C-alpha positions in Angstrom: -39.7 -58.2 -43.8 -37.9 -56.8 -46.9 -35.8 -59.4 -48.8 -33.9 -59.1 -52.1 -33.7 -62.4 -54.0 -30.6 -64.1 -55.2 -29.4 -63.3 -58.8 -28.2 -66.4 -60.6 -26.4 -68.8 -58.4 -23.7 -66.7 -56.9 -24.4 -64.5 -54.0 -22.7 -62.1 -51.7 -25.0 -61.2 -48.8 -24.4 -58.6 -46.1 -26.6 -58.9 -43.1 -27.7 -55.8 -41.2 -30.2 -56.4 -38.6 -33.2 -58.1 -40.1 -32.5 -56.8 -43.6 -30.5 -58.9 -46.0 -28.9 -57.5 -49.1 -27.7 -59.7 -52.0 -25.2 -58.2 -54.5 -24.5 -59.2 -58.1 -20.8 -59.7 -58.4 -20.6 -58.9 -62.1 -20.9 -55.1 -61.9 -23.7 -53.8 -59.8 -24.0 -52.9 -56.1 -27.2 -52.0 -54.3 -27.1 -49.3 -51.6 -29.8 -48.1 -49.3 -33.1 -49.9 -49.1 -36.6 -49.0 -50.1 -38.0 -46.8 -52.8 -34.9 -44.7 -53.0 -32.6 -47.6 -53.6 -30.0 -47.0 -56.4 -27.8 -49.4 -58.3 -24.3 -48.2 -58.8 -21.5 -49.8 -60.8 -18.6 -51.2 -59.0 -15.9 -53.7 -59.4 -15.1 -54.1 -55.8 -16.9 -55.7 -52.9 -18.3 -53.3 -50.5 -20.1 -53.5 -47.1 -23.3 -51.7 -47.4 -25.1 -49.7 -44.6 -28.8 -49.2 -44.2 -30.9 -46.2 -43.7 -29.6 -42.8 -42.7 -26.2 -44.3 -41.9 -25.8 -46.0 -45.3 -22.1 -46.1 -46.4 -21.0 -44.8 -49.8 -18.5 -47.0 -51.7 -15.2 -45.6 -52.8 -16.4 -45.2 -56.4 -19.7 -43.5 -55.5 -18.5 -40.0 -55.4 -17.1 -40.1 -58.9 -20.2 -41.8 -60.2 -22.5 -39.3 -58.7 -20.4 -36.5 -60.3 -20.8 -38.1 -63.7 -24.6 -38.6 -63.4 -25.3 -35.0 -62.4 -27.2 -33.5 -59.5 -30.4 -35.4 -60.2 -28.8 -38.5 -58.8 -26.3 -37.1 -56.2 -26.3 -38.1 -52.6 -27.9 -35.7 -50.2 -25.7 -32.6 -49.4 -25.4 -31.8 -45.6 -23.9 -28.3 -46.1 -27.1 -26.3 -45.2 -27.9 -28.5 -42.2 -24.3 -28.3 -41.1 -24.3 -24.5 -41.2 -27.5 -24.2 -39.2 -26.2 -26.7 -36.7 -23.0 -24.6 -36.3 -24.9 -21.4 -35.7 -27.1 -23.2 -33.2 -24.0 -24.7 -31.5 -22.3 -21.2 -31.3 -25.4 -19.7 -29.8 -25.6 -22.5 -27.2 -21.9 -22.0 -26.4 -22.4 -18.3 -25.9 -25.3 -18.9 -23.6 -23.3 -21.5 -21.6 -20.3 -19.1 -21.5 -22.5 -16.3 -20.1 -23.9 -18.7 -17.5 -20.4 -19.9 -16.6 -19.0 -16.4 -16.2 -21.9 -15.4 -14.0 -21.3 -18.4 -11.9 -17.7 -17.6 -11.7 -17.6 -13.8 -11.5 -21.1 -12.7 -10.5 -22.2 -11.2 -7.2 -22.8 -14.8 -5.9 -20.2 -16.3 -8.1 -17.4 -18.8 -7.2 -14.7 -16.2 -6.9 -16.8 -13.8 -4.9 -17.8 -16.5 -2.5 -14.2 -17.7 -2.3 -13.0 -14.2 -1.4 -15.8 -13.9 1.2 -14.8 -17.3 2.7 -11.1 -16.2 2.9 -12.1 -12.9 4.5 -14.4 -14.7 7.0 -11.5 -17.1 7.8 -9.1 -14.2 8.4 -11.6 -12.5 10.7 -12.2 -15.7 12.5 -8.5 -16.4 12.8 -7.9 -12.9 14.1 -10.7 -13.1 16.7 -9.3 -16.5 17.8 -5.9 -14.9 18.1 -7.3 -12.0 20.1 -9.0 -14.4 22.5 -5.7 -16.3 22.9 -3.9 -13.0 23.6 -6.5 -12.0 26.1 -6.2 -15.3 27.9 -2.4 -15.0 27.8 -2.6 -11.4 29.2 -4.9 -12.6 31.9 -2.6 -15.4 33.0 0.5 -13.2 32.8 -1.3 -10.6 34.9 -1.8 -13.0 37.8 0.6 -12.1 40.6 1.8 -14.4 43.3 -1.0 -13.2 45.5 -3.5 -14.0 42.8 -4.6 -10.4 42.0 -5.1 -9.3 38.5 -3.0 -6.7 36.8 -4.1 -5.1 33.5 -1.8 -5.8 30.5 -0.2 -2.6 29.2 -0.1 -1.1 25.7 3.7 -1.0 25.0 5.6 0.2 21.9 7.8 -2.0 19.8 11.4 -2.0 20.8 13.7 0.0 18.5 15.1 -2.1 15.6 18.9 -2.1 15.1 20.0 -4.0 12.0 22.9 -6.4 12.4 24.3 -6.8 8.9 25.7 -3.5 7.9 28.7 -2.6 5.7 32.1 -2.4 7.4 32.1 1.4 7.2 28.7 1.7 8.9 27.5 1.2 12.5 24.3 1.8 14.3 23.8 1.8 18.0 21.3 2.9 20.7 22.4 5.9 22.7 21.3 7.7 25.9 21.8 11.2 27.1 24.2 11.3 30.1 26.1 14.2 31.6 25.4 16.5 28.7 26.5 14.0 26.0 25.1 11.1 24.0 26.8 7.8 25.0 26.2 4.2 24.1 23.2 2.5 25.7 24.4 -1.1 25.7 21.5 -2.3 27.9 18.9 -0.6 25.8 16.9 0.5 28.8 17.1 4.3 28.4 14.0 4.7 26.3 10.4 5.0 27.4 7.1 6.1 25.9 5.0 7.6 28.8 1.5 8.7 28.3 0.6 12.2 29.6 -2.7 12.8 31.4 -5.3 15.5 31.4 -4.5 18.7 29.6 -0.9 19.2 30.9 2.2 19.2 28.8 4.0 15.9 28.9 7.8 15.9 29.2 8.2 12.4 30.6 8.7 10.4 27.4 12.2 9.3 26.4 11.8 8.3 22.8 14.6 5.8 21.7 17.6 7.4 20.1 20.3 5.9 17.9 23.6 7.0 16.4 24.5 6.0 12.8 28.2 6.3 11.9 29.2 6.1 8.2 32.9 6.6 7.3 33.4 8.3 10.6 30.5 10.8 10.2 27.9 10.6 13.0 24.2 11.2 12.6 21.3 10.9 15.1 17.9 9.4 14.7 14.7 9.0 16.8 12.5 5.9 16.9 8.8 6.2 16.0 7.1 2.9 17.0 4.2 1.5 14.9 1.0 2.9 16.1 -2.7 3.5 15.3 -4.5 6.8 15.9 -7.9 8.2 16.6 -8.9 11.9 16.4 -11.4 13.8 18.6 -12.4 17.1 17.3 -13.5 20.2 19.4 -15.5 23.3 18.7 -13.0 25.6 20.4 -9.8 25.8 22.3 -11.7 25.0 25.5 -12.3 21.5 24.0 -16.0 21.9 23.7 -17.2 18.6 22.2 -18.6 18.8 18.6 -22.2 17.8 17.9 -23.7 16.2 14.9 -24.2 19.5 13.2 -20.6 20.6 13.5 -18.7 20.0 10.3 -15.3 18.3 10.7 -12.5 18.6 10.6 -12.4 21.6 13.0 -9.4 23.7 14.0 -9.2 22.0 17.4 -8.7 18.5 18.4 -6.6 15.8 20.1 -4.9 12.6 18.8 -5.0 9.5 20.8 -2.5 6.8 20.0 -2.3 3.1 20.7 1.0 1.2 20.0 0.7 -1.9 17.8 2.2 -5.3 18.6 5.1 -6.3 16.2 4.2 -5.7 12.6 0.5 -6.5 13.2 -2.6 -4.4 13.8 -3.4 -5.5 17.3 -3.1 -3.4 20.5 -4.0 -3.7 24.2 -6.9 -1.6 25.3 -7.5 0.0 28.7 -9.0 -3.2 30.0 -6.0 -5.2 29.1 -7.8 -6.9 26.2 -6.5 -7.4 22.7 -8.2 -5.3 20.0 -7.5 -4.9 16.2 -7.2 -1.5 14.6 -8.5 -0.8 11.1 -6.5 -0.1 8.0 -7.1 3.1 5.9 -8.1 0.7 3.1 -10.9 -0.9 5.2 -14.4 0.1 4.2 -15.8 2.7 6.4 -12.5 3.3 8.4 -13.0 6.6 10.2 -10.4 8.1 12.6 -13.2 9.8 14.4 -14.6 6.5 15.6 -11.9 3.9 14.9 -8.2 3.4 15.7 -6.5 3.6 12.3 -3.2 1.9 11.7 -1.0 4.8 10.5 -0.2 4.0 6.8 3.5 5.0 7.2 4.1 1.6 8.8 2.0 -0.6 6.5 2.2 -2.7 3.4 -0.9 -2.7 1.2 -1.4 -5.6 -1.3 -4.1 -5.7 -3.9 -6.2 -8.8 -4.7 -3.9 -9.5 -7.7 -0.8 -9.5 -5.5 0.6 -6.2 -6.6 1.5 -3.5 -4.0 0.0 -0.1 -3.8 1.6 2.9 -2.2 -1.2 5.4 -2.6 -1.4 6.3 1.1 2.3 6.5 1.7 2.9 2.8 2.6 6.1 0.8 2.5 7.1 -2.4 0.7 7.0 -4.4 4.0 5.2 -4.1 7.3 7.3 -2.1 9.7 7.7 -2.2 13.5 8.6 1.5 13.4 10.6 4.2 11.6 13.8 6.0 12.4 13.5 9.8 11.8 16.3 12.3 11.6 16.6 14.0 15.0 17.4 17.3 13.3 17.1 18.8 9.9 19.6 17.5 7.5 23.1 19.0 7.3 26.3 17.9 5.6 30.1 17.8 6.5 30.6 21.3 5.0 28.0 22.9 7.3 29.2 25.2 10.1 27.4 27.8 12.3 27.4 30.1 9.3 24.2 30.0 7.2 26.0 30.2 3.8 28.0 27.1 4.5 24.9 25.0 4.2 23.8 26.5 0.8 24.3 24.8 -2.5 24.9 21.3 -3.8 26.3 18.4 -1.8 29.4 18.1 -3.9 32.0 16.0 -2.0 30.4 16.5 1.3 28.5 13.8 3.2 25.2 14.0 5.0 25.4 14.7 8.7 22.5 15.0 11.2 23.8 16.9 14.2 22.9 19.9 16.4 24.6 23.3 16.3 25.2 23.6 12.6 23.3 25.2 9.8 21.0 22.9 7.8 21.6 22.0 4.2 19.6 24.3 2.0 19.5 26.1 -1.4 19.3 23.0 -3.5 16.5 21.5 -5.5 14.1 19.0 -4.1 15.3 16.4 -6.7 18.8 16.6 -5.4 17.7 16.4 -1.8 15.7 13.3 -2.8 18.7 11.6 -4.5 21.1 12.4 -1.6 18.7 11.0 1.0 18.4 7.6 -0.9 22.2 7.4 -1.3 22.9 8.0 2.4 22.8 4.3 3.2 20.8 1.9 1.1 21.2 -0.9 3.6 19.1 1.2 6.0 16.5 2.1 3.3 17.4 5.7 3.8 15.1 8.2 2.0 13.6 11.7 2.2 10.5 11.9 4.4 7.2 11.4 2.7 3.9 13.1 3.7 2.8 10.0 5.6 6.1 9.9 7.6 5.9 13.5 8.5 2.3 12.8 9.6 3.4 9.9 11.8 5.9 12.2 13.5 3.4 15.1 13.9 0.6 12.8 15.2 2.8 11.0 17.8 4.2 14.5 18.9 0.7 15.8 19.5 -0.5 12.6 21.2 -0.4 11.7 24.8 3.0 10.0 24.3 4.4 13.3 23.0 3.5 16.8 24.1 -0.1 15.8 25.0 -1.6 18.6 22.8 0.8 21.3 23.6 2.6 22.9 20.6 6.3 22.4 20.4 8.7 25.3 20.8 10.0 27.3 17.9 13.4 27.3 16.2 13.9 30.9 15.6 17.5 30.8 14.3 17.9 33.1 11.3 21.1 31.1 10.4 19.1 27.9 10.4 21.1 26.4 13.2 19.8 22.9 14.0 18.6 22.1 17.5 17.9 25.8 18.4 15.1 26.4 20.9 16.3 24.2 23.8 14.3 21.2 25.0 10.9 22.9 24.6 11.4 22.8 20.9 11.3 19.0 20.7 8.6 16.4 20.3 9.0 15.2 23.9 10.0 18.4 25.7 13.4 17.0 26.6 16.6 15.9 24.9 15.1 12.6 23.7 12.7 14.2 21.2 12.9 15.4 17.6 14.1 19.0 17.0 13.4 21.6 14.3 9.8 20.5 13.7 8.6 24.0 14.1 10.7 26.8 12.5 14.3 26.6 11.3 14.0 25.9 7.6 10.9 24.7 5.7 11.2 21.0 5.1 10.4 19.5 1.7 8.9 15.9 1.6 8.7 13.4 -1.2 5.1 14.0 -2.0 3.6 15.9 -5.0 0.7 16.7 -7.2 1.3 14.9 -10.4 -0.3 17.7 -12.6 2.3 20.2 -11.5 4.1 22.5 -13.9 7.5 22.3 -12.3 7.9 18.6 -11.7 10.5 17.9 -14.4 12.3 21.1 -13.8 13.2 20.6 -10.1 12.1 17.1 -9.2 12.8 14.9 -12.1 14.7 12.3 -10.0 11.3 11.1 -8.7 8.5 13.3 -9.9 6.7 13.3 -13.3 3.5 14.3 -14.9 0.9 11.6 -14.3 3.4 9.8 -12.1 2.3 7.1 -9.6 3.2 6.5 -6.0 6.0 4.2 -4.9 7.6 3.3 -1.5 9.8 6.4 -1.7 7.4 9.1 -3.0 3.6 9.7 -2.7 1.5 11.1 -5.5 -1.6 13.3 -5.2 -3.9 13.5 -8.2 -5.8 16.7 -7.2 -5.5 20.1 -5.7 -8.5 20.2 -3.4 -7.6 19.1 0.2 -11.0 17.8 1.3 -11.1 15.3 -1.6 -7.5 14.5 -2.2 -5.9 14.3 1.3 -4.7 11.0 2.7 -5.4 9.7 6.2 -2.5 10.3 8.5 -0.6 12.8 6.2 -1.1 15.9 8.5 -2.7 18.0 5.8 -6.6 18.1 5.9 -7.4 16.0 9.1 -5.4 18.5 11.3 -5.8 21.7 9.1 -5.4 24.8 11.2 -4.5 23.1 14.4 -2.4 25.3 16.7 -3.1 28.1 14.2 -0.6 26.5 11.9 -0.7 27.6 8.3 -2.3 25.1 5.9 -2.5 25.2 2.1 -2.7 22.3 -0.3 -0.5 21.9 -3.3 -1.5 23.2 -6.8 -0.1 23.3 -10.4 2.6 26.0 -9.9 3.6 24.7 -6.4 3.2 21.0 -6.6 5.7 19.8 -3.9 4.6 19.5 -0.3 6.6 21.0 2.5 6.0 21.2 6.3 7.0 22.9 9.6 7.4 26.5 8.5 10.6 28.6 8.9 12.3 30.6 11.6 10.5 33.9 10.6 6.8 32.7 10.8 6.5 32.2 14.5 2.7 32.4 14.6 2.1 30.1 11.7 4.9 27.5 11.9 4.4 24.2 13.6 4.0 20.4 13.1 0.8 20.9 11.3 2.1 23.6 9.0 1.7 22.4 5.4 2.0 24.2 2.0 3.3 23.7 -1.5 6.4 24.9 -3.3 8.0 24.8 -6.7 10.9 22.6 -5.7 13.4 25.3 -6.6 16.7 26.0 -4.9 16.1 28.3 -2.0 17.8 29.2 1.3 14.4 28.7 3.0 14.1 25.0 2.3 15.8 21.9 3.7 14.6 18.3 4.3 14.7 15.4 6.8 15.9 11.9 6.6 14.1 8.6 7.4 15.3 5.1 7.8 12.9 2.1 7.2 14.8 -0.6 9.0 13.4 -4.1 8.9 
């Protein structure tokens, strides 16, 4: 054991472990122990450490500076720098490991999302089973026999809180006129069978009155669709070697319950349709929820409108029963040409449609019609919803609608054959009359700012009122349900995609093109004022 003896008779001993240190009080203090021990002058008492943790008295630093580098305490700078570098490297490695654990293929976030998806799927399956059980119980009659639950459409939505100058009510056709349907029992969506024309459906109709001006709309319930392609008009099934889409096909529709994606199949069981955003969703094999009724939310919570969606899930849409006119329109074609001015939108039969104005002005007027009804110009997706339901078993069951051949663009021309249902309850002017612009465009177009600056722009993006296309090739830029590429050439309707000089979509064809006009007619225009072009109104009521 190391011991330092007393000096004279006075002592000041600090004990550290088994080592005792005696200090001479006159002027000297001993620090450290062993061969490297130094004696430093001090006038103050100081507790002394031992070994690597030895303390330095307050006066030591000054003394070391006076004595020069030969007697300085050891400098930790180099060791500290190396330690810092090593620490940083370790932290980087740990950060990489942490990120991989959090964001990697098997990371926390990925596993969490998978767990959420599995929970949703499980919850949906459980709900389907409950619905099936409910349908079975409801289907039991007093005699105990089973009846299969039916696939029924959503009832038409009539908003309650409207401005004082605005009313909306269901109507029915009675004795040659539209009258109030207070019971709400006049409408029905009846499926056709076989290859025969279907004229049995009575789609729901409503009358909107704003400041005394009446306009008529037709209800398109929320639905999912499936497409079957054929080789020819005789409906020869396609084989694996047949490229699709073909110029022949049928559309099968199932109505969805509420604002969800479930439907009742032919066996009375609850099934779930796929979304256009689902991986592998294919209308040739799956029922696809038509995007016009849907709300699509990204993982970060933001909404996307790339496929023509809406800001909320919709039970259905109200579509203008005729091409849009205004209060200045009469039976003379020229009365419907030019800007709206002081006139107000009116959607009625027997008058010329509003034409010869830019697509930008049409778009603005449609939104200003009634904001409380979310009024707007039809988008591609909404035209597609009308066209698909018209062609389905709940519309004309594959038969092409009649043609509006009025050279004066008189709305409702063509009698009942020229409607989506083959009777008074359908939508008119879908084939012929005027060409109908929609709020959909190619965002590389050269005329966007000239004629559509109210909603269109170079490199613009989709919103709930307008849909953007980023290319001009139909096969790689179409959107499911938009009645462009999926149904190209059906009924011999003319089809051409948008391009730079004609970036705005339009549909239906005009009165002159009898052979090529129809619900699947699609082309592109400049958006310029022209007597050939009108538009149609849509209400997204929630």
